[in-house]
N, CA and C atoms as a LAMMPS dump frame, in Angstrom:
ITEM: TIMESTEP
0
ITEM: NUMBER OF ATOMS
255
ITEM: BOX BOUNDS ff ff ff
-5.0000000000000000e+02 5.0000000000000000e+02
-5.0000000000000000e+02 5.0000000000000000e+02
-5.0000000000000000e+02 5.0000000000000000e+02
ITEM: ATOMS id mol type element x y z
1 1 1 N 156.429 429.195 -257.89
2 1 2 C 155.478 429.577 -256.862
3 1 3 C 156.037 430.781 -256.102
4 2 1 N 155.205 431.721 -255.78
5 2 2 C 155.56 432.899 -255.002
6 2 3 C 154.768 432.867 -253.705
7 3 1 N 155.422 433.251 -252.616
8 3 2 C 154.745 433.297 -251.329
9 3 3 C 154.759 434.729 -250.812
10 4 1 N 153.693 435.093 -250.114
11 4 2 C 153.578 436.411 -249.493
12 4 3 C 153.317 436.204 -248.007
13 5 1 N 154.086 436.877 -247.175
14 5 2 C 153.908 436.806 -245.731
15 5 3 C 153.104 438.018 -245.294
16 6 1 N 152.009 437.785 -244.588
17 6 2 C 151.155 438.858 -244.097
18 6 3 C 151.16 438.801 -242.581
19 7 1 N 151.482 439.912 -241.937
20 7 2 C 151.465 439.992 -240.48
21 7 3 C 150.228 440.771 -240.061
22 8 1 N 149.447 440.183 -239.168
23 8 2 C 148.198 440.802 -238.731
24 8 3 C 148.303 441.276 -237.29
25 9 1 N 147.595 442.366 -236.999
26 9 2 C 147.477 442.806 -235.61
27 9 3 C 146.627 441.795 -234.86
28 10 1 N 146.772 441.789 -233.564
29 10 2 C 146.053 440.806 -232.755
30 10 3 C 144.541 440.995 -232.806
31 11 1 N 144.085 442.219 -233.096
32 11 2 C 142.644 442.471 -233.068
33 11 3 C 141.946 442.155 -234.395
34 12 1 N 142.682 441.664 -235.389
35 12 2 C 142.1 441.327 -236.688
36 12 3 C 141.648 439.867 -236.66
37 13 1 N 140.47 439.613 -237.211
38 13 2 C 139.956 438.25 -237.283
39 13 3 C 140.718 437.489 -238.374
40 14 1 N 141.523 436.53 -237.969
41 14 2 C 142.374 435.785 -238.889
42 14 3 C 141.572 435.062 -239.951
43 15 1 N 140.485 434.445 -239.57
44 15 2 C 139.696 433.663 -240.523
45 15 3 C 139.117 434.529 -241.634
46 16 1 N 138.674 435.737 -241.308
47 16 2 C 138.087 436.588 -242.348
48 16 3 C 139.152 437.029 -243.351
49 17 1 N 140.348 437.323 -242.884
50 17 2 C 141.439 437.703 -243.783
51 17 3 C 141.836 436.508 -244.637
52 18 1 N 141.897 435.345 -244.033
53 18 2 C 142.268 434.132 -244.768
54 18 3 C 141.244 433.84 -245.874
55 19 1 N 139.963 433.961 -245.555
56 19 2 C 138.921 433.716 -246.561
57 19 3 C 139.01 434.723 -247.696
58 20 1 N 139.306 435.983 -247.369
59 20 2 C 139.428 437.006 -248.408
60 20 3 C 140.61 436.702 -249.328
61 21 1 N 141.703 436.253 -248.77
62 21 2 C 142.871 435.904 -249.574
63 21 3 C 142.557 434.712 -250.481
64 22 1 N 141.826 433.733 -249.961
65 22 2 C 141.472 432.557 -250.755
66 22 3 C 140.606 432.919 -251.962
67 23 1 N 139.879 434.035 -251.899
68 23 2 C 139.033 434.459 -253.004
69 23 3 C 139.835 435.038 -254.163
70 24 1 N 141.07 435.418 -253.911
71 24 2 C 141.9 435.994 -254.971
72 24 3 C 142.277 434.944 -256.005
73 25 1 N 142.29 435.342 -257.254
74 25 2 C 142.63 434.43 -258.335
75 25 3 C 144.105 434.043 -258.223
76 26 1 N 144.389 432.762 -258.375
77 26 2 C 145.76 432.271 -258.358
78 26 3 C 146.259 431.816 -257
79 27 1 N 145.457 431.971 -255.95
80 27 2 C 145.891 431.534 -254.617
81 27 3 C 145.738 430.026 -254.534
82 28 1 N 146.849 429.333 -254.302
83 28 2 C 146.828 427.872 -254.245
84 28 3 C 146.445 427.371 -252.858
85 29 1 N 146.948 428.026 -251.829
86 29 2 C 146.622 427.598 -250.468
87 29 3 C 146.928 428.724 -249.496
88 30 1 N 146.36 428.617 -248.305
89 30 2 C 146.66 429.566 -247.227
90 30 3 C 146.951 428.774 -245.964
91 31 1 N 147.83 429.299 -245.139
92 31 2 C 148.142 428.688 -243.849
93 31 3 C 148.237 429.783 -242.808
94 32 1 N 147.909 429.463 -241.586
95 32 2 C 147.979 430.414 -240.487
96 32 3 C 149.025 429.916 -239.496
97 33 1 N 149.989 430.784 -239.199
98 33 2 C 151.003 430.496 -238.188
99 33 3 C 150.884 431.558 -237.117
100 34 1 N 150.898 431.13 -235.874
101 34 2 C 150.829 432.091 -234.789
102 34 3 C 152.137 432.048 -234.018
103 35 1 N 152.683 433.229 -233.767
104 35 2 C 153.926 433.34 -233.015
105 35 3 C 153.597 433.453 -231.532
106 36 1 N 154.331 432.731 -230.748
107 36 2 C 154.236 432.872 -229.307
108 36 3 C 155.389 433.768 -228.879
109 37 1 N 155.092 434.998 -228.517
110 37 2 C 156.147 435.973 -228.235
111 37 3 C 156.928 435.654 -226.965
112 38 1 N 156.454 434.751 -226.132
113 38 2 C 157.155 434.423 -224.902
114 38 3 C 157.9 433.095 -224.994
115 39 1 N 157.991 432.53 -226.167
116 39 2 C 158.563 431.196 -226.28
117 39 3 C 160.072 431.206 -226.085
118 40 1 N 160.576 430.088 -225.66
119 40 2 C 162.007 429.915 -225.447
120 40 3 C 162.764 430.079 -226.759
121 41 1 N 162.192 429.6 -227.841
122 41 2 C 162.842 429.689 -229.149
123 41 3 C 163.051 431.143 -229.558
124 42 1 N 162.05 431.998 -229.357
125 42 2 C 162.196 433.403 -229.718
126 42 3 C 163.261 434.087 -228.88
127 43 1 N 163.353 433.745 -227.599
128 43 2 C 164.406 434.311 -226.747
129 43 3 C 165.781 433.863 -227.227
130 44 1 N 165.882 432.594 -227.627
131 44 2 C 167.153 432.085 -228.14
132 44 3 C 167.519 432.772 -229.451
133 45 1 N 166.552 432.946 -230.334
134 45 2 C 166.811 433.618 -231.601
135 45 3 C 167.272 435.052 -231.375
136 46 1 N 166.652 435.732 -230.428
137 46 2 C 167.036 437.104 -230.113
138 46 3 C 168.47 437.138 -229.581
139 47 1 N 168.82 436.209 -228.706
140 47 2 C 170.169 436.148 -228.152
141 47 3 C 171.201 435.905 -229.251
142 48 1 N 170.915 434.961 -230.147
143 48 2 C 171.845 434.655 -231.241
144 48 3 C 172 435.873 -232.151
145 49 1 N 170.89 436.521 -232.477
146 49 2 C 170.948 437.7 -233.338
147 49 3 C 171.8 438.79 -232.708
148 50 1 N 171.591 439.069 -231.425
149 50 2 C 172.371 440.1 -230.739
150 50 3 C 173.844 439.725 -230.671
151 51 1 N 174.142 438.452 -230.436
152 51 2 C 175.532 437.991 -230.383
153 51 3 C 176.219 438.163 -231.733
154 52 1 N 175.524 437.791 -232.805
155 52 2 C 176.092 437.94 -234.141
156 52 3 C 176.281 439.407 -234.51
157 53 1 N 175.356 440.254 -234.093
158 53 2 C 175.498 441.686 -234.366
159 53 3 C 176.708 442.26 -233.635
160 54 1 N 176.924 441.84 -232.379
161 54 2 C 178.1 442.309 -231.629
162 54 3 C 179.382 441.835 -232.298
163 55 1 N 179.4 440.578 -232.74
164 55 2 C 180.591 440.031 -233.399
165 55 3 C 180.858 440.769 -234.709
166 56 1 N 179.827 441.029 -235.473
167 56 2 C 179.975 441.742 -236.738
168 56 3 C 180.509 443.156 -236.492
169 57 1 N 179.969 443.832 -235.47
170 57 2 C 180.446 445.172 -235.128
171 57 3 C 181.917 445.135 -234.714
172 58 1 N 182.305 444.108 -233.957
173 58 2 C 183.695 443.985 -233.531
174 58 3 C 184.63 443.775 -234.722
175 59 1 N 184.211 442.971 -235.683
176 59 2 C 185.02 442.751 -236.893
177 59 3 C 185.173 444.056 -237.67
178 60 1 N 184.079 444.786 -237.848
179 60 2 C 184.139 446.062 -238.572
180 60 3 C 185.028 447.074 -237.86
181 61 1 N 184.93 447.132 -236.537
182 61 2 C 185.756 448.061 -235.764
183 61 3 C 187.232 447.686 -235.882
184 62 1 N 187.531 446.393 -235.836
185 62 2 C 188.92 445.947 -235.977
186 62 3 C 189.464 446.307 -237.352
187 63 1 N 188.648 446.184 -238.372
188 63 2 C 189.08 446.563 -239.725
189 63 3 C 189.378 448.048 -239.802
190 64 1 N 188.498 448.872 -239.2
191 64 2 C 188.704 450.321 -239.231
192 64 3 C 189.985 450.707 -238.503
193 65 1 N 190.268 450.038 -237.393
194 65 2 C 191.437 450.368 -236.58
195 65 3 C 192.7 449.661 -237.046
196 66 1 N 192.567 448.753 -238.002
197 66 2 C 193.728 448.019 -238.495
198 66 3 C 194.206 446.935 -237.542
199 67 1 N 193.352 446.54 -236.61
200 67 2 C 193.711 445.467 -235.674
201 67 3 C 193.475 444.119 -236.312
202 68 1 N 194.242 443.132 -235.873
203 68 2 C 194.033 441.768 -236.335
204 68 3 C 193.306 441.001 -235.23
205 69 1 N 192.222 440.34 -235.597
206 69 2 C 191.461 439.547 -234.629
207 69 3 C 192.09 438.17 -234.486
208 70 1 N 191.875 437.539 -233.336
209 70 2 C 192.418 436.195 -233.153
210 70 3 C 191.68 435.203 -234.037
211 71 1 N 192.365 434.159 -234.403
212 71 2 C 191.757 433.131 -235.247
213 71 3 C 190.819 432.271 -234.413
214 72 1 N 190.005 431.49 -235.085
215 72 2 C 189.079 430.595 -234.388
216 72 3 C 189.855 429.57 -233.571
217 73 1 N 190.976 429.075 -234.116
218 73 2 C 191.796 428.102 -233.386
219 73 3 C 192.362 428.711 -232.109
220 74 1 N 192.856 429.953 -232.191
221 74 2 C 193.381 430.628 -231.004
222 74 3 C 192.281 430.833 -229.971
223 75 1 N 191.089 431.178 -230.433
224 75 2 C 189.968 431.387 -229.524
225 75 3 C 189.609 430.093 -228.796
226 76 1 N 189.57 428.988 -229.537
227 76 2 C 189.25 427.688 -228.915
228 76 3 C 190.314 427.305 -227.899
229 77 1 N 191.572 427.544 -228.229
230 77 2 C 192.657 427.243 -227.276
231 77 3 C 192.502 428.07 -226.018
232 78 1 N 192.14 429.335 -226.177
233 78 2 C 191.928 430.206 -225.019
234 78 3 C 190.783 429.695 -224.157
235 79 1 N 189.69 429.283 -224.788
236 79 2 C 188.555 428.748 -224.028
237 79 3 C 188.942 427.472 -223.293
238 80 1 N 189.688 426.604 -223.946
239 80 2 C 190.119 425.356 -223.306
240 80 3 C 191.047 425.648 -222.134
241 81 1 N 191.873 426.669 -222.26
242 81 2 C 192.754 427.059 -221.166
243 81 3 C 191.982 427.563 -219.967
244 82 1 N 190.877 428.286 -220.215
245 82 2 C 190.037 428.798 -219.124
246 82 3 C 189.311 427.661 -218.412
247 83 1 N 188.95 426.615 -219.138
248 83 2 C 188.22 425.498 -218.546
249 83 3 C 189.109 424.682 -217.623
250 84 1 N 190.399 424.618 -217.895
251 84 2 C 191.293 423.834 -217.072
252 84 3 C 191.669 424.548 -215.795
253 85 1 N 191.442 425.851 -215.72
254 85 2 C 191.813 426.63 -214.522
255 85 3 C 190.785 426.485 -213.457
């Protein structure tokens, strides 16, 4: 099975596009998902994405400069030390 994701502008009638897709040969089913751009989940996803991008950039920069990054165990120990202060 192959799936195709179609993103529509807000001014497009979803039902008419869905009906047109259903007319195509080989279409097994159609579903409509609507994104809520103000949802807490989207804000969390954006935060995680930005955090991972910063971490990835830091790793690449450390490689270019020949620096060694701290291990995960060292990082956890550092965090635990900050919590006790």
